[in-house]
C-alpha positions in Angstrom: -13.5 -12.4 24.8 -10.5 -11.6 22.6 -7.8 -14.2 22.4 -4.3 -13.7 21.1 -2.6 -16.3 18.6 0.7 -16.7 16.9 1.3 -18.2 13.5 4.0 -18.3 10.9 2.9 -17.3 7.3 5.4 -17.3 4.4 8.3 -17.4 6.7 7.0 -14.6 8.8 5.9 -14.7 12.5 2.6 -13.0 13.0 0.8 -12.3 16.3 -2.9 -11.4 16.0 -6.1 -11.5 17.9 -9.4 -13.2 17.4 -10.8 -10.0 16.0 -8.2 -9.4 13.4 -9.6 -9.0 9.8 -7.9 -11.0 7.0 -8.4 -10.0 3.3 -7.7 -12.1 0.2 -7.5 -9.7 -2.8 -6.9 -10.3 -6.6 -6.3 -7.7 -9.3 -5.0 -7.1 -12.8 -2.9 -4.2 -13.9 -1.2 -1.4 -11.8 -2.6 -1.0 -8.2 -6.0 -2.5 -9.0 -6.9 -4.9 -6.2 -10.4 -6.0 -5.2 -11.3 -7.9 -2.1 -12.7 -11.4 -2.8 -12.8 -12.9 0.6 -12.8 -11.5 4.1 -12.1 -13.6 7.2 -12.4 -12.8 11.1 -12.4 -15.0 14.0 -10.4 -17.9 15.7 -9.6 -19.7 12.3 -9.7 -16.6 10.2 -5.9 -16.6 9.3 -6.0 -20.2 8.3 -9.1 -19.9 6.2 -7.6 -16.9 4.5 -4.4 -18.7 3.8 -6.3 -21.7 2.2 -8.2 -19.5 -0.1 -5.1 -17.5 -0.9 -3.2 -20.7 -2.0 -6.3 -21.7 -4.0 -6.3 -18.9 -6.3 -4.6 -19.7 -9.7 -2.6 -16.5 -10.9 -1.8 -16.2 -14.6 -2.2 -13.9 -17.6 -1.2 -10.6 -15.8 -3.3 -11.1 -12.7 -2.0 -10.9 -9.1 -3.1 -11.8 -5.6 -2.3 -10.9 -2.0 -3.2 -11.7 1.6 -3.2 -8.8 4.1 -4.6 -7.4 7.3 -4.9 -3.7 7.4 -4.7 -3.9 11.3 -1.0 -5.1 11.3 2.0 -2.9 11.2 3.2 -4.5 8.0 -0.2 -5.4 6.4 0.8 -7.5 3.4 1.6 -11.1 4.3 2.0 -12.7 0.9 1.6 -11.7 -2.7 2.1 -13.3 -5.9 1.8 -12.0 -9.5 2.5 -13.1 -13.2 3.5 -11.1 -16.2 
């Protein structure tokens, strides 16, 4: 059974279902992201946010939290120079 949820992430209201996939990606350089974690289920967004916040960005690396199933897929991103 699919259930609907609401949350506020990074100042943005998000409505999602229990089947929504959340990706935590990191990369270095221009346009080179690699998925490190993928979450689905009831607590998927909260787990993804926890792992996103735990990644330390430095020395030209970048990170982002996204869900390809949303209209605006990127929820948060951070990078260093």
